[in-house]
C-alpha positions in Angstrom: -8.6 -6.9 14.4 -6.4 -8.1 17.2 -4.4 -10.2 14.7 -3.8 -7.2 12.5 -2.8 -5.0 15.5 -0.4 -7.6 16.7 1.2 -7.8 13.3 1.6 -4.0 13.1 3.1 -3.9 16.6 5.6 -6.5 15.5 6.6 -4.3 12.6 6.8 -1.3 14.9 9.4 -3.2 16.9 11.3 -4.8 14.1 10.8 -2.3 11.2 9.5 1.0 12.6 8.9 2.8 9.3 6.6 0.1 8.0 4.6 0.0 11.3 4.1 3.8 11.4 3.2 3.9 7.8 0.4 1.3 8.3 -0.9 3.3 11.3 -1.5 6.2 9.0 -3.8 4.3 6.7 -7.6 4.1 7.0 -8.8 0.5 7.6 -11.8 -1.3 6.1 -12.9 -4.9 6.7 -13.9 -6.9 3.7 -15.1 -10.4 2.9 -12.8 -10.9 -0.2 -10.8 -14.0 -0.6 -7.4 -12.3 0.0 -6.2 -11.6 3.5 -5.5 -7.9 2.8 -4.9 -5.3 0.2 -4.2 -1.5 -0.1 -5.6 1.1 -2.4 -6.5 4.8 -2.5 -10.3 5.0 -2.1 -12.1 8.3 -2.4 -8.7 10.1 -2.1 -7.7 8.2 1.1 -5.0 5.6 1.4 -6.8 2.5 2.7 -5.9 -0.9 4.1 -8.6 -3.5 3.4 -8.4 -6.8 5.2 -10.5 -9.9 5.8 -10.1 -10.8 9.5 -10.9 -14.5 9.0 -8.4 -15.0 6.2 -5.8 -12.9 7.9 -6.1 -15.0 11.1 -5.3 -18.2 9.1 -2.0 -16.8 7.9 1.1 -17.9 9.9 2.4 -15.2 12.2 5.6 -14.5 10.2 3.5 -14.3 7.0 1.3 -11.6 8.5 4.1 -9.1 9.0 5.6 -10.0 5.6 2.2 -9.4 3.9 1.9 -5.9 5.6 5.5 -5.1 4.5 4.5 -6.1 1.0 1.5 -3.8 1.0 3.5 -0.8 2.2 6.0 -1.2 -0.7 3.1 -1.2 -3.2 2.0 2.2 -1.9 5.5 3.7 -1.6 6.1 2.7 -5.3 2.6 4.0 -6.2 1.8 0.7 -8.0 -2.0 1.1 -7.9 -1.7 4.4 -9.9 1.1 3.4 -12.4 -0.9 0.8 -14.3 -2.1 3.2 -17.1 -3.2 1.3 -20.2 -1.3 -2.0 -19.3 -3.0 -5.3 -19.0 -4.2 -5.3 -15.4 -3.4 -8.9 -14.5 0.1 -8.8 -15.9 0.8 -5.5 -14.3 -0.3 -6.9 -10.9 2.1 -9.8 -11.3 5.0 -7.5 -12.2 4.4 -5.3 -9.2 4.7 -8.3 -6.9 7.9 -9.3 -8.7 9.3 -5.9 -7.9 8.5 -5.8 -4.2 8.7 -9.4 -3.0 12.5 -10.0 -3.1 14.1 -9.4 0.3 10.8 -9.8 2.4 11.3 -12.8 4.8 8.3 -14.9 5.8 6.3 -14.6 2.6 3.9 -17.4 1.8 5.3 -20.3 -0.3 3.3 -19.2 -3.3 4.7 -15.6 -3.4 6.0 -14.7 -6.8 9.7 -14.1 -7.3 11.7 -13.0 -10.4 13.7 -16.2 -10.4 10.6 -18.1 -11.3 10.6 -16.4 -14.6 14.4 -16.6 -15.1 14.9 -12.9 -14.2 17.1 -11.1 -11.7 16.0 -9.0 -8.7 15.9 -5.2 -8.3 14.0 -4.2 -11.4 11.0 -1.8 -11.4 7.6 -3.2 -12.2 7.7 -1.5 -15.7 10.9 -3.3 -16.5 9.5 -6.7 -15.6 6.4 -5.9 -17.6 8.5 -4.9 -20.7 10.3 -8.2 -20.6 7.5 -10.5 -19.7 4.6 -9.2 -21.7 4.8 -9.3 -25.5 4.5 -5.9 -27.1 1.2 -5.0 -28.8 -0.5 -7.8 -27.0 -2.6 -6.0 -24.4 -5.3 -8.6 -24.5 -8.4 -7.8 -22.5 -7.4 -5.0 -20.1 -10.3 -6.0 -17.8 -9.6 -9.7 -17.8 -7.1 -12.0 -16.1 -4.7 -12.6 -19.0 -4.1 -12.5 -22.7 -6.0 -15.5 -23.7 -3.3 -16.8 -26.1 -3.6 -20.6 -25.9 -0.6 -21.0 -28.2 1.9 -19.2 -26.0 4.9 -21.0 -24.7 4.0 -22.5 -21.3 7.4 -21.4 -19.9 6.1 -17.9 -19.4 4.8 -15.0 -21.4 8.2 -14.1 -22.6 9.3 -17.7 -23.0 11.5 -17.7 -19.9 11.5 -19.4 -16.5 9.3 -22.2 -15.2 6.0 -20.4 -14.7 3.3 -19.2 -17.0 2.3 -15.6 -16.4 -1.4 -16.1 -17.1 -1.7 -18.7 -14.3 0.0 -16.6 -11.7 -1.8 -14.8 -8.8 -0.8 -12.2 -6.3 -0.6 -12.8 -2.5 -2.7 -9.6 -1.8 -5.9 -8.1 -3.2 -5.2 -6.1 -6.4 -8.8 -5.9 -7.5 -9.3 -3.0 -5.2 -6.6 -1.1 -7.1 -9.4 -0.1 -9.4 -10.6 2.2 -6.7 -7.5 4.3 -7.1 -8.3 5.2 -10.7 -10.3 8.2 -9.6 -7.4 9.8 -7.7 -5.0 12.0 -9.8 -1.4 10.8 -9.6 0.0 14.2 -8.3 -2.6 14.2 -5.5 -1.7 10.6 -4.6 2.0 11.5 -4.6 1.3 14.3 -2.1 -0.6 11.8 0.1 2.2 9.2 0.1 4.8 12.0 0.6 2.9 13.2 3.6 2.6 9.7 5.2 6.2 8.9 4.4 7.5 12.1 6.1 5.4 11.3 9.2 6.5 7.7 9.3 10.2 8.7 9.0 9.8 11.2 11.8 8.1 8.7 14.0 10.8 6.1 13.2 13.5 8.6 14.2 14.7 8.9 10.6 15.4 5.2 10.2 15.1 4.4 6.5 14.7 0.8 5.4 17.6 0.0 2.9 15.2 -1.5 0.4 13.1 1.7 0.3 15.9 4.3 0.4 15.8 5.0 -3.3 12.0 5.2 -3.8 11.7 7.3 -0.7 14.3 9.7 -1.8 12.4 10.1 -5.1 9.1 10.5 -3.3 10.3 13.0 -0.7 11.8 15.5 -3.3 9.9 18.8 -3.2 6.9 18.5 -5.5 7.1 20.5 -8.7 3.3 20.6 -8.9 1.8 24.1 -8.2 -0.2 24.2 -4.9 -3.3 25.4 -6.9 -3.4 22.2 -8.9 -3.2 20.0 -5.8 -6.0 22.0 -4.1 -8.2 21.6 -7.2 -7.5 17.9 -7.5 -8.3 17.4 -3.8 -11.6 19.1 -4.2 -12.4 17.2 -7.3 -11.7 13.9 -5.6 -13.8 14.9 -2.6 -16.7 15.6 -5.0 -16.7 12.0 -6.1 -17.3 10.6 -2.6 -21.0 11.1 -2.9 -21.4 9.0 -6.1 -23.0 5.7 -5.2 -24.9 2.9 -7.0 -28.6 2.4 -6.2 -31.2 -0.1 -7.3 -33.9 2.5 -6.6 -33.1 4.1 -10.0 -32.8 2.4 -13.3 -29.5 2.9 -15.2 -30.2 4.9 -18.3 -27.9 2.9 -20.6 -28.2 -0.6 -19.3 -31.8 -0.9 -18.3 -33.0 -2.8 -15.3 -30.0 -5.2 -15.1 -27.7 -2.5 -13.8 -28.1 -0.2 -10.8 -28.3 3.5 -11.5 -26.1 6.2 -10.1 -27.2 8.6 -7.4 -25.1 11.7 -7.2 -24.7 14.2 -4.5 -26.0 17.3 -6.2 -24.0 19.9 -4.3 -20.4 19.6 -3.0 -20.2 20.7 0.6 -16.8 21.8 1.8 -15.7 23.1 5.2 -12.7 25.5 5.2 -10.9 26.4 8.4 -8.7 29.5 8.4 -6.3 29.9 11.3 -6.4 33.6 12.3 -3.3 33.4 14.6 -0.5 35.8 14.1 1.7 33.3 12.2 -0.8 33.0 9.4 -1.6 36.7 9.2 0.0 37.2 5.8 -2.2 39.2 3.5 -0.8 37.7 0.2 -1.2 34.2 1.5 -4.8 34.5 2.7 -5.8 36.4 -0.4 -4.3 33.9 -2.8 -6.0 31.1 -0.9 -9.3 33.0 -1.0 -9.1 33.6 -4.8 -8.5 30.0 -5.5 -11.5 28.9 -3.4 -13.6 31.4 -5.3 -12.5 29.9 -8.6 -13.2 26.4 -7.4 -16.7 27.4 -6.1 -17.5 29.2 -9.4 -16.4 26.2 -11.4 -18.9 23.7 -9.9 -22.0 23.6 -7.7 -20.1 23.9 -4.4 -21.3 25.2 -1.1 -18.4 26.3 1.1 -18.5 27.1 4.8 -15.6 29.1 6.1 -14.7 29.1 9.8 -12.2 31.7 11.1 -10.7 30.2 14.2 -7.9 30.4 16.8 -8.7 28.8 20.1 -12.4 28.9 19.2 -14.4 29.8 16.2 -14.5 33.5 15.7 -16.6 33.9 12.6 -18.6 31.8 10.2 -19.2 32.5 6.5 -21.0 30.5 3.9 -20.9 31.1 0.1 -21.2 29.6 -3.3 -19.7 30.7 -6.6 -22.3 33.4 -7.1 -22.2 35.1 -3.7 -18.6 35.0 -2.4 -16.8 38.2 -1.6 -13.2 37.6 -0.4 -12.8 39.0 3.1 -10.1 38.9 5.9 -10.7 38.3 9.6 -7.7 38.9 11.9 -7.4 37.3 15.2 -4.3 36.2 17.1 -3.5 34.3 20.3 -3.5 30.6 21.0 -4.5 28.1 18.3 -6.7 25.0 18.9 -7.4 23.1 15.7 -10.1 20.9 17.2 -13.2 23.3 17.1 -13.2 23.3 13.3 -13.6 19.5 13.2 -16.1 19.5 16.0 -18.2 21.9 13.9 -17.7 19.5 10.9 -19.3 16.6 12.9 -22.4 18.8 13.6 -23.0 19.9 10.0 -26.0 18.7 8.1 -25.2 17.5 5.5 -21.8 16.4 6.6 -18.9 18.0 4.6 -17.3 16.0 1.8 -13.9 17.3 2.9 -12.2 19.7 5.3 -9.5 22.2 4.1 -7.5 23.9 6.8 -5.2 26.9 6.3 -2.9 27.0 9.3 0.6 26.8 10.6 -0.4 23.5 12.2 0.8 24.5 15.7 -1.9 23.5 18.1 -3.8 20.5 19.4 -5.8 18.5 16.8 -8.0 15.3 16.9 -6.1 12.1 17.1 -8.1 10.7 14.1 -10.6 12.0 11.6 -12.9 10.3 9.1 -13.3 13.4 6.9 -10.8 13.7 4.0 -8.6 16.6 5.2 -6.1 18.8 3.3 -3.7 20.7 5.6 -2.7 23.9 3.7 0.4 24.9 5.7 2.4 28.0 5.7 6.0 27.8 4.6 7.3 27.3 8.2 4.2 25.3 9.3 4.1 21.8 10.8 1.6 19.1 10.0 0.0 18.6 13.5 -1.1 14.9 13.1 -0.2 11.9 10.9 -3.6 11.9 9.1 -4.6 14.1 6.2 -2.7 15.4 3.2 0.0 18.1 3.6 0.3 21.0 1.1 2.7 23.9 1.4 1.1 27.2 0.3 3.8 29.5 -1.2 2.9 32.8 -2.8 
């Protein structure tokens, strides 16, 4: 952990945007053979790392690897694979982000190894290196074509695509398949905004174009993002268990244990700045539709500096109500309540202007539903602008 912290601090000093971006990611230790990898797991951008393998990396290579990981997320590489061959897509993503990163390991892949120029998108490298109509085994590590020219999948350069490997863990990209692309874009957009703000607006030259594209206002309606966030939160409780036999694959495969009811905690800021009838009623109507569309139990907290009122409902019993308050806003009581709930909520949704103290970190997936002039109070969580 200290080695990882030191590498992030080095980036904060030399390349502030990268350092602040990494600080916004959840962290998870692993025992996989790569030093680190990034993905979106259960709707949360996550940095996985193996402390022992990471410690064996030379100091310059540690910062270079972390820079490499940030680029993958900014370019949304874990979510752009679609129906492509996984191994070849992974290689092409590395070809797209590695040029210009100093300190990379000697085995890092570069376009020149395949006789190609720098500056192309992963899709462009894929189109040129992977033969059309030869998807091979999408789950495997290559095409399995023993007759292919050994100079590369497209017959160029000195390396064979099938034998190549990435410097980071791309297997965990499979975890991102359950997160809808528009929701992932909102996550990355939120983290990018906070990182730029913390870095005093300093934009790395190599990320200027993808960041400009990412930070454009989202054309996706807020209702769609809200529904996708709830749907993703509902998958958090899906786990494998050997206590139950899998129905299709008999005793050789663990069964699936599902959380039967989706528990959500909704905070509604009752300060004057959010006292907009149309806004609150539109938000309430959408929550009602979500609750009616699935087996969801929703706890609603009306709060300013403290919790003023508590309501609980499901799709059959909800009646939209308003509770007016005012005064000073403290965002912490809602999250303190979340920690005391049994069972714990799958996610927290907070309608607020964001002005007020909030916890420094939070393990619950959180959607900040902000008013048009609101401010995201902390780097963690996903930002959504509610416009009616």
